[in-house]
C-alpha positions as CSV (number, residue, x, y, z in Angstrom):
1,M,3.0,7.3,-15.3
2,A,0.8,10.0,-16.9
3,T,1.8,13.6,-18.0
4,P,-0.2,16.4,-17.6
5,S,-1.9,17.8,-20.7
6,F,-1.9,21.0,-21.7
7,E,-5.7,22.1,-20.8
8,Q,-4.7,20.7,-17.2
9,L,-1.4,22.7,-16.7
10,L,-3.4,25.8,-18.0
11,E,-6.4,25.0,-15.7
12,A,-4.1,25.0,-12.8
13,G,-2.6,28.0,-13.7
14,C,0.8,27.0,-14.4
15,H,1.4,29.5,-17.1
16,F,1.2,32.5,-15.5
17,G,4.9,34.1,-14.9
18,H,5.8,37.1,-13.2
19,L,5.8,40.9,-14.2
20,K,7.7,41.6,-17.1
21,R,9.8,44.0,-15.0
22,K,10.7,41.4,-12.7
23,W,11.6,38.7,-15.4
24,N,15.1,36.8,-15.1
25,P,16.6,37.1,-19.1
26,A,17.6,33.5,-18.4
27,M,14.2,32.4,-18.6
28,E,13.8,33.6,-21.9
29,P,13.4,30.2,-23.7
30,Y,10.5,29.1,-21.6
31,I,8.4,32.2,-22.2
32,F,5.7,32.2,-24.6
33,M,4.7,35.8,-24.9
34,E,4.0,38.7,-22.5
35,R,0.3,39.9,-22.0
36,N,-1.1,42.7,-19.7
37,G,2.6,43.3,-18.6
38,I,3.1,39.5,-17.0
39,H,5.2,36.9,-18.9
40,I,3.6,33.7,-20.2
41,I,5.0,30.1,-19.8
42,D,5.2,27.7,-22.8
43,L,3.2,25.3,-21.2
44,Y,4.2,23.1,-24.0
45,K,7.6,23.4,-22.4
46,T,6.7,22.6,-19.1
47,A,5.0,19.4,-20.0
48,A,8.0,18.2,-21.8
49,K,10.3,19.2,-18.8
50,I,7.7,17.5,-16.3
51,D,8.4,14.2,-18.4
52,E,12.0,14.3,-18.5
53,A,12.3,15.2,-14.7
54,A,9.8,12.1,-13.6
55,D,11.7,9.8,-15.7
56,A,14.6,10.6,-13.7
57,L,13.0,10.7,-10.6
58,K,11.4,7.5,-11.5
59,Q,15.1,5.8,-12.0
60,I,16.3,7.1,-8.6
61,A,13.5,5.7,-6.9
62,K,13.7,2.6,-8.3
63,S,17.5,2.2,-7.7
64,G,16.5,2.6,-3.7
65,K,17.5,6.6,-3.3
66,K,16.2,9.2,-1.9
67,V,15.2,12.5,-3.3
68,L,15.2,15.7,-0.8
69,F,11.3,18.0,-1.1
70,V,12.4,21.4,-0.2
71,A,9.2,23.7,0.0
72,T,9.2,26.5,3.0
73,K,6.8,28.8,1.1
74,K,3.1,28.2,2.9
75,Q,1.5,27.5,-0.4
76,A,3.7,24.7,-0.9
77,K,4.4,22.8,2.5
78,E,0.6,20.9,2.7
79,A,1.4,19.3,-0.7
80,I,5.0,18.9,0.0
81,A,4.2,16.9,3.0
82,E,1.3,14.9,2.0
83,K,3.2,13.7,-1.5
84,A,6.7,13.2,-0.5
85,G,5.2,11.2,2.9
86,A,2.9,8.8,0.7
87,I,6.0,7.8,-1.2
88,G,8.3,7.6,2.0
89,M,10.6,10.6,0.7
90,P,11.9,13.1,3.2
91,Y,11.1,16.6,3.1
92,V,12.1,20.1,4.6
93,I,8.7,22.5,4.8
94,E,10.1,24.5,7.9
95,R,13.4,26.8,7.9
96,W,16.3,25.3,5.8
97,P,18.9,24.5,8.3
98,G,22.0,26.1,7.2
99,G,24.9,23.2,6.4
100,M,22.2,20.3,6.3
101,L,23.8,18.9,3.3
102,T,27.2,20.8,3.4
103,N,27.6,19.6,7.3
104,F,25.4,16.6,7.4
105,P,27.0,14.9,10.2
106,T,25.7,17.4,12.3
107,I,22.1,17.2,11.3
108,R,22.4,13.8,12.0
109,K,23.5,14.4,15.7
110,A,20.5,16.3,16.1
111,V,18.4,13.7,14.3
112,K,20.2,11.1,17.2
113,K,19.3,13.5,20.1
114,M,15.6,13.0,19.3
115,T,16.1,9.3,19.2
116,T,18.2,9.3,22.6
117,I,14.9,11.5,24.4
118,D,12.5,8.7,22.9
119,K,14.3,6.2,24.5
120,M,14.6,7.5,28.1
121,E,11.0,7.8,28.0
122,K,10.8,4.2,27.1
123,D,13.5,2.7,29.6
124,G,12.2,4.7,32.7
125,T,15.1,7.5,32.9
126,F,12.7,10.2,32.0
127,D,10.7,9.4,35.1
128,N,13.9,10.2,37.5
129,L,14.4,13.3,36.0
130,S,13.1,16.8,37.9
131,K,9.9,18.7,37.0
132,R,11.7,21.6,35.0
133,E,14.4,19.2,33.2
134,K,11.3,16.9,31.8
135,L,10.0,20.4,30.5
136,Q,12.9,21.5,28.9
137,I,13.5,18.0,27.1
138,T,10.2,17.9,26.2
139,R,10.3,21.2,24.5
140,Q,13.8,20.6,23.0
141,R,12.2,17.1,21.4
142,A,9.4,19.0,20.1
143,K,11.5,21.8,18.2
144,L,13.7,19.2,16.7
145,E,10.5,17.1,15.3
146,K,9.3,20.2,13.8
147,N,12.5,20.9,12.1
148,L,14.1,17.7,11.3
149,G,11.2,15.2,12.2
150,S,10.8,14.6,7.9
151,I,14.2,13.9,7.8
152,A,14.6,11.2,10.7
153,D,15.1,8.2,8.1
154,L,17.7,10.1,5.9
155,G,20.8,8.1,6.7
156,R,23.1,9.6,4.3
157,L,22.9,12.4,1.6
158,P,19.9,12.8,-0.7
159,S,20.8,11.6,-4.4
160,A,18.9,14.6,-5.5
161,L,17.0,17.6,-4.3
162,F,13.6,18.9,-5.7
163,V,12.9,22.7,-5.0
164,V,9.8,24.7,-5.2
165,D,11.1,28.3,-5.8
166,V,14.6,28.7,-6.5
167,M,14.9,32.0,-5.1
168,K,13.3,31.5,-1.6
169,E,15.3,28.1,-1.6
170,H,18.6,29.5,-2.8
171,I,20.9,28.3,0.1
172,A,19.5,24.6,-0.2
173,V,20.3,25.0,-4.1
174,A,23.5,26.3,-3.6
175,E,24.5,23.3,-1.1
176,A,23.5,20.7,-3.6
177,N,25.7,22.6,-6.4
178,R,28.6,22.5,-4.2
179,L,28.0,18.9,-3.4
180,G,27.4,17.8,-7.2
181,I,23.7,16.6,-6.1
182,P,21.2,17.2,-9.2
183,V,18.9,19.7,-8.6
184,F,15.3,19.4,-10.0
185,A,13.1,22.5,-9.5
186,M,9.8,24.4,-10.3
187,V,11.3,27.7,-11.9
188,D,9.4,31.1,-12.5
189,T,9.7,33.7,-14.9
190,N,11.7,36.0,-12.1
191,S,14.5,33.1,-11.1
192,D,18.0,31.6,-12.4
193,P,18.0,28.4,-14.1
194,S,21.2,28.2,-14.5
195,N,22.0,26.4,-10.8
196,V,19.3,23.9,-11.5
197,D,19.9,20.6,-13.6
198,Y,16.4,19.8,-14.4
199,V,14.3,23.0,-14.8
200,I,10.6,22.8,-14.6
201,P,9.0,26.4,-15.9
202,A,6.2,26.8,-14.3
203,N,4.4,29.4,-12.0
204,D,5.6,28.4,-8.3
205,D,3.3,30.5,-6.6
206,A,-0.2,29.0,-6.8
207,S,-0.9,26.1,-4.9
208,R,-2.7,24.4,-7.7
209,S,0.3,24.6,-10.1
210,I,2.7,23.0,-7.2
211,E,-0.2,20.3,-6.7
212,I,-0.1,19.4,-10.2
213,V,3.5,19.3,-10.9
214,L,4.1,17.2,-7.8
215,D,1.6,15.0,-8.3
216,A,2.7,13.8,-12.0
217,L,6.9,13.9,-10.1
218,C,5.6,11.7,-7.0
219,S,3.6,9.3,-9.2
220,A,6.5,8.3,-11.0
221,M,8.4,7.6,-8.5
222,A,5.8,5.8,-6.9
223,E,5.7,3.4,-10.3
224,G,9.4,3.2,-9.8
225,L,9.3,1.9,-6.0
226,Q,6.7,-0.6,-7.0
227,E,8.8,-1.9,-10.1
228,R,11.7,-2.0,-7.7
229,S,9.8,-4.0,-4.7
230,I,8.8,-6.5,-7.7
231,E,12.5,-6.9,-8.9
232,K,13.5,-7.7,-5.5
233,A,10.6,-10.6,-4.9
234,D,11.7,-12.0,-8.3
235,E,15.4,-12.0,-6.9
236,E,14.7,-13.5,-3.8
237,K,12.6,-16.5,-5.4
238,E,15.6,-17.0,-7.6
239,E,17.9,-16.8,-4.3
240,G,15.6,-19.3,-2.8
241,A,15.8,-21.9,-5.6
242,E,19.5,-21.7,-5.9
243,A,19.8,-22.5,-2.4
244,N,18.0,-25.4,-2.4
245,P,19.0,-27.0,-5.6
246,G,17.6,-30.6,-3.9
247,K,14.7,-29.6,-3.2
248,R,14.2,-28.4,-6.6
249,R,15.6,-31.7,-8.5
250,R,13.2,-33.8,-6.4
251,V,10.4,-31.7,-7.2
252,R,11.1,-32.0,-10.9
253,R,11.5,-35.9,-10.5
254,S,8.3,-36.5,-8.6
255,S,6.4,-34.5,-11.2
256,Q,8.0,-36.4,-14.1
257,A,7.3,-39.3,-11.9
258,A,3.7,-38.8,-11.8
259,A,3.3,-37.7,-15.5
260,E,4.9,-41.1,-16.7
261,A,3.0,-43.4,-14.0
262,P,0.4,-45.5,-16.1
263,A,-2.9,-44.9,-15.3
264,E,-4.6,-47.4,-13.1
265,A,-6.5,-50.3,-14.8
266,P,-10.7,-50.4,-13.8
267,A,-11.4,-53.2,-11.5
268,A,-12.2,-56.4,-12.7
269,E,-16.1,-56.9,-12.3
270,E,-16.7,-59.8,-9.7
271,A,-18.3,-63.1,-11.1
272,P,-20.9,-64.2,-10.2
273,A,-21.2,-66.7,-7.5
274,A,-21.8,-70.6,-8.9
275,E,-25.1,-71.7,-7.9
């Protein structure tokens, strides 16, 4: 897991905040200076906060829990879909469905509706419907896929939320706060960090800035998932050995016997036949 360097963050434009007149005073600890009416974010603090968030997310991934990524602004959509999808994490890049966390059972019913429609297509039920009914169901399936397809595998509430732009995603943050779900977020100088558990002060409007932060966090989570798979494989080996103690003893005995067996004496040369 490599935390981006000061130079990399600078090159990606992570230091650019908003206009001074639009600032939120709660972000003062993360602001380095003001230049030409624009606040400049302290990138040393950004790097430290990325490192802290990456460690926490790595442990969540290693424990087998899910992190829900949320970013509905166009600059972040593609990066979120690519990075979160690559590590098998759910994400929301279209409109946030109100009550997605606080009314999670209803959202799960909508996801199950997609599964039901897919089943209808496979078992032939779909073929017995009229053309109009098929069209309605197909449109309904497409709409559900667009809004909820990326969370189809989210069988329970996520263990954490990662958000790009807490102002735009304030409903998602509020729902997570209400349920006690930890919030990780990129927070710009115009936002309030008080509702965020892991603040990453950075420019949340530039795609390159978003990508470099996501790269660091998703790489850490990928490491956590890899460590989990290795530990799981080791546990399965141990369980298999414990389930067959007799086999293990037989293998040990045969190995010991092979080690203790005397080496075969060389064959005696045949005596020459008497004339």
